[in-house]
N, C-alpha and C positions, 0 to 999 in steps of 0.2 A: 829483768835488769839484772845483769851478772855483776859480782862482786869487782871482777877485773874492768868492767867498764866505769864503775863508780871510781876506781884508782884513776882511770883515764881522765875523767871529769876534774878530779882533784889536780891532776898535773896540769890540765888544759888551762883551768880558770885561773891558777896562779902564774901561768906562763914562765913557770920555772920549776921544772920537775926535779931538778937536783935538790931544790929547797925542801920540798915535801919529803924526798927520800931521807934527807938529813933529819927532818922532824921526828922521823920514825925511831931515830935513835939518839936523839939529843933534845933535851928540853930547851924552852926559849931562855936564852941567857939575860937578856935585858929588855925591858919595855918601858918606854918613857913616852911623854905626851907627844904625839904626832909622829913619833918614830919607833921602828922596833928593829932591834938588832938579834940576829940568832947565832948559834955556833958556827954556821957554815959561813959565817962572815959578810952575809949581804944586809943592806939597810935597806928599809921599805918605808913608804909613805903612809899617810894616814889610811887609805883605803885599803892597801895591802895588810897593815897591821890588823885591820878590823877582819879582813877576810880570814887570816891565819888564826885569830883568836876564835871565830866563829867555828871554823872546822875543828879546831883542837878541843874546843869545849863540847862540840856536838859528838866527837868520837871518845872524848874522856870528860863527861859531864859531871856536875856535882851530884853526891849521891845522899839524898836525904834519907832519913830513918824511914823504915817502912811502917805504915799504919797497921794497927791490929786488924783492921778491917780491909786491909789490902786484898784485891782481887788475884785469884791464884790463876795462872795461865797454863793450859796444856798445849803442847806444839806437835802436830801430826806431820811428820816428816823431818828430814834433817837439810832442808834447802838453803842454800848459802844466803838467799834473800832475807831470811829471818833475823839475822844479824842487824841488818839496815832497818827492816821494818818493825821489829818488836823488841829484840834483846837490848839493843842500843837505846831506844826511846825510854824502855821500862827502867832503865838505871836511874834516870832523874825523876821518875813518877813514884811519889810516896805510897800510891795506892795500886801498884802493880808489882806482881812476883811471877817471874817466869819459873814454874815450879817442876814441870816434867816434859818429857819428850819420848816419842816412840818414832822409829823408822821402820823401813823395810827389813833390816836386819838389827839384832839387838848390838851387834859390835859397833855399827854405823851410828846408832843412836847413843851408845856410850862415848865414842869419840867426839861426837857434837856436843854432849852434855858436859864433858870435861873442858873442852875448848871454850866454852861460853858459860861456865859456871851453873849449869842447871842441876839441882840436887838431886832429881829422880830420873830414873830411866824405866820406862814401861816396856812389856814384850811386844804390845800391839796397840794399834790406833783405838780399838775397843777397850782396852785396859785404862786407856786416858779417860775414855767417856764414862766408864763405871766407877771412876775414882770419886767418891763424894766431896772430896776436899777440893777439888778443881771446879772453879767458877766458870771460866772462858776457855774456848777453843780457838786456836791460832790455826788457819789451814793454808799453807803455801804449796799445797801438793800439786801435781800436773793438772791442767785444766780440767781434764776428763773425770777427775776424781773429786772436784769441788762440790757438785750437786749431792752425790751420795754422803760425803761425810759431813755437810753442812746438814742435811736432813737428820742424819744419825745423832749428831751432836744436839740439834734443837730437840729431838725427841728424847733425847736423854736429859733435857732441862737445862742446857749448857748456853752461855752467850757465845755468840760466834762472829769473829772478825777473819773474813775470807779474803785471800789475795784477789785482786781483779786478774782477769775476768770472774765474775762472780760464779758463772757456769758456763756450759759449752754452746748454748744457743737459747733463743727465747722460749722455747717449749720447756727447757729446765727452769728457766727464770720464772715463769709463770707458776710453775709447780711449787719452786722453792719458797718464793716470796709469798706465796698465798697459804702456806701452811698453817692450818687453824691453831697450831699452839702458839704462833707469833700474834694472834689477836686476842689470846687470853689474858685477863688481869694479872699483872706482873709475870707475864709472858717473857721468853728470852728474847735478847736483843740480837738482830743480825745486821752487819754492816759490810758492804763491799768495799775494800780498801782500796779506794781511789785517792790515794795520798794528795796528790796535786791539788785537789780541790780544797784542801784543808790549810794550804799555806798563805800567809798574809799577802804576798804579792799577787796572788791569783785573786783573791777577793777584793783587794783593792783596785786590780785591772778591771775587773767586771763592774765595779762601782763607777767607774769613769763612763760607762757605756749605757745609753738607753736602747734596748733591744729593737725598740720599733724604728729606730734610725739607721739600724744596720743595714746594709745591702749587699755585702760580700764578706766572706771570712775565708781565710787560708790558714791552715796550720800544718808544720812539719815535725817530726821527729825521726832522728836518726841515730843507729848505733853503727859503730865501724865494723869492718869486715872481720876483724880480729876479736870482736866483743863476743861471739857466739860460735858455736861448732854445728855442724850438719847432725852431729849425733844428739844435739840438745832436744829438750822436750818440746820446745817450739816448733821443732820440724817433723814431729810425729803425729800424722793426722789421727791415729786411733787415740792420741792423747789430748784431741782437740787442739793441735798446733796449728801455728801459722803466723805470720807477722800481723795482720789485721787485728786479729782477737788478742794478741799478746801485747803488741805495741802501738798498733795503728788506733787500738781503743782509746788512747789519750787524744789523738788528733779528732776522733768522731766526737768524743765528749766535749772538746773545745768548741765544735762548731754548735752543737745542741744548746750549750750553755750561754753562748754568747748570742745567739739567736733567740734564745729562751723559747725554743720551739722544736718540734719533732720533724724530722725530713719527711717529706711526702713522697719522694722517689729518689732511687739512685740513678742517675743519668748516665754515669759510666764508671767502670772499675777495671784499669787496666792493671794487670800484676805480672810479677815474675815469679815462677815457682818451680818446685821440684816435681819430678814425675817418675822417680822409682822408688819402688818397695814401700816401707811405711812412710816415707817423705813425700809420696805421691798427694798432691792437691793442698800441698802446705806452701803459701806464698812466703817470699822473703823481701818482697818489695812491692807496694800498691800506690796508685794514684787515682784517687777517687773524687768524684763529684756528685753532690747532693742538691736537690731542688727543695727549697724550703717555702713555707708559704708566702704568697704575694710574689712569686716568681724570683725570690732572692736564692743566691746560690753559695754553697760552701765547698771548698776545696780541700782535701786532706792527703798528704803524702807521708809515707813512713817506709823505712827499710831497716833491715836487720844486715845488710851488706854495703854500708857506706864506705866513703873513702876513710883513709887513715885517721885523719883529724877532721871530722866532720864540724860545721858550724852547729852552734846550740840549737835545741828544739824552740819551737816558736809560733806565735799564733798572732796574725794581723787581722784587724776589724777595720773595714772602710765603712763610713757613715754617709748618708746623704747629706746633699748641701741643706744649710739652713741660714735664713736671715737673721743677722747678729744686730741688735739695736745698737746705733750710733747716733746720739744727739749732736755730734759735730757735723753731720751731713746735712744738706738740704734735702727737702722732701722728694726732689726729683732723683735722689741716688739712694742705693742702698749698700749695706755691706754684707757679703755672702761668704760663709766658711765651710770648707770642706775638710772633714778630719779624718785622719788615719792613726789608728793606735796599734802599738806592737808590743807584745810581750816576749822578750828574748829570754831563752831558757825557762820553760814553763814546769818542767819536771823536777828539777833538784835546784829549786831557786837560793837554797842556803849558800851554795857554792859561789854561786854569781847569778845575776839578773839584772835586767833593766827594763822599765817601761818607757817606751818612746811615744810622745805625742806629736804629730806633725799636723799643724794647721794651715792650710792653704786659703788665703783671704783674697777677695776681690771686691773692689768698689765698681759698682755697675749703675748705668744710667737707666732710665725708664725703658728705654728701646732695647736693654740689653747689652749695650756697649761695654767692654770692660775699660774702665779709666785708669784703674792701677791695680796692681797684683803683687803680694809678697808671701813669704813662707815664714812661719814662726815654729821652733822647736823647744820643747823641753822634755826631761827625763825625770823619773822617778826609780828609787831603790828601796823597797820596803822589806826589811829583814825582820821587823816584829810589828805588833799591832800599835805601838804608840807612833810609830814612823808613818803607819797608815792614817792615823788620827781620825777625828770625826766620830762616826759610829762605832769605830773599831778601837778606840784609843784604849779604852778600859779593860779589853778582852785579855784572858790570862796567856802568859807566853813569855818566852826570853829569846833573845837575838839569836841564840845558838840552836834552837830548836829546829829540827829538821820538819819536813813535811809529814813525816810519819810520827813525830813526836806530838804534832799539833793534832794529827788524827787520833792518836791514842787517847789524848787529853778529852776529845769530844766523846769517844766511845766509853771511856770509864764514867763520864758525866752522865752519859744515857743509861748506862747500867744502874748508876747510883740514884737515877731518878732526878738529877739535876738538869738545869738547863743546858741545852746545846745550841750554840751560835751556827754551826755548820754540819751538814748532815747529807747523806746519800740515801735518799729515801726507797722504798720497795719499787715504787712505780718508776722511779728514775732509773734503777737498775734494770727493770724489765724493758724501759724504752732503749736504753743502751744496747741490750742484746739484740733487740730487734733492727736496730741500726745496723749493727755488724752483720746479722743475717741478710739483711738487704744488700749489702756490699758483696758478702760471698755468692749470694744467688747471682749478682750481676755479673761479677767475674767469670762465672761458669765453673767455679771449683766446688760450689755446693756447701750446704751447711755442715758445721761439725757434728759429728755424731751424738745421738743423744743416749744418755744413759740408761740402762735397762732396770736400774734400782728404782723400787717404790716403796 
């Protein structure tokens, strides 16, 4: 996910790009109950006021004092995603310090450190691993380097947060997540950074669904054509590039998690891909159908070449019909409900999202005749755990926390030996890579290359 695309999302969800541009040079001039006025002269209602407040606080959060026992992170590479996935979230976490960075060139690392307030620059990735003061390693490198540097970091005794995809294929996943060091008492913590899975809206959405009732799931993620360039890493086969492994993995995960099952077969995988040079075998768009247990199907669409202003990412689950008790009906009739649930914008819910529940009801006679039918709609927006309520109500978090900030909270808790409410297990990450492999095999493009590092 590129920084330019994040800026696009910001502009899109506010429906007023000029206002966001103004925010970059002016503080809010007035904030009153129910209304908000900015220097740019626009007035907004409650929802817009809340949106602006969330975004402003997410990128300029409160900065608590750092604990004496704060974890020090070393960053491998100067990838732009690090600002969103670690540096920003670390500002509001009292137990996280981004301490050092190394990149392919010292000059690039120094520029990155200066721009992001990182106190130390190392000459190499290995220098980061060799520093005894560093507790955790963040790996936002090209996909093909995830396996090697995660292994090196774990063998150096460091905890590892690795950007998704965790590795290049399921062979690497099996080796990485089964390293003996990980099973040792007080061994390193390893987490694949599947940030969307830590956001309150996603957890609440899943809580509304009984996986046994799901008969079909469809999921879509799009990045506009101008959000990437052909020279980017995701279009380099040798770097384990491709749309499905880089972006489509979100849609695949949505299917797995809502069905709460693993796919039995990839029924079809239609791709659009490049065929020249290092870009050969790199898809930029895919439409994939999987068969899940009991004949259920899931469909996933993802593209790195969408229209200029694509619709938000989303996932829709269709549930089987159920009989709903209705004591007002005679014994000869029954009330039947068919439910469809949709989460709009599942990747970056902080900016905007909506959970829609569509219930289609019918009153039927004993012989199946439809006597009456109607549709009911309701929606939810879940920006923090309090809004989710129920079992989630007391979980830690603020309304301005991004999915990455929620992810960091859980990672630190696991490292510190505290309870974690949400996690991506080793088995989960391995299964995710098997699903990606399944799709690439079906597409004819083949698996992404396996690292020679051991």
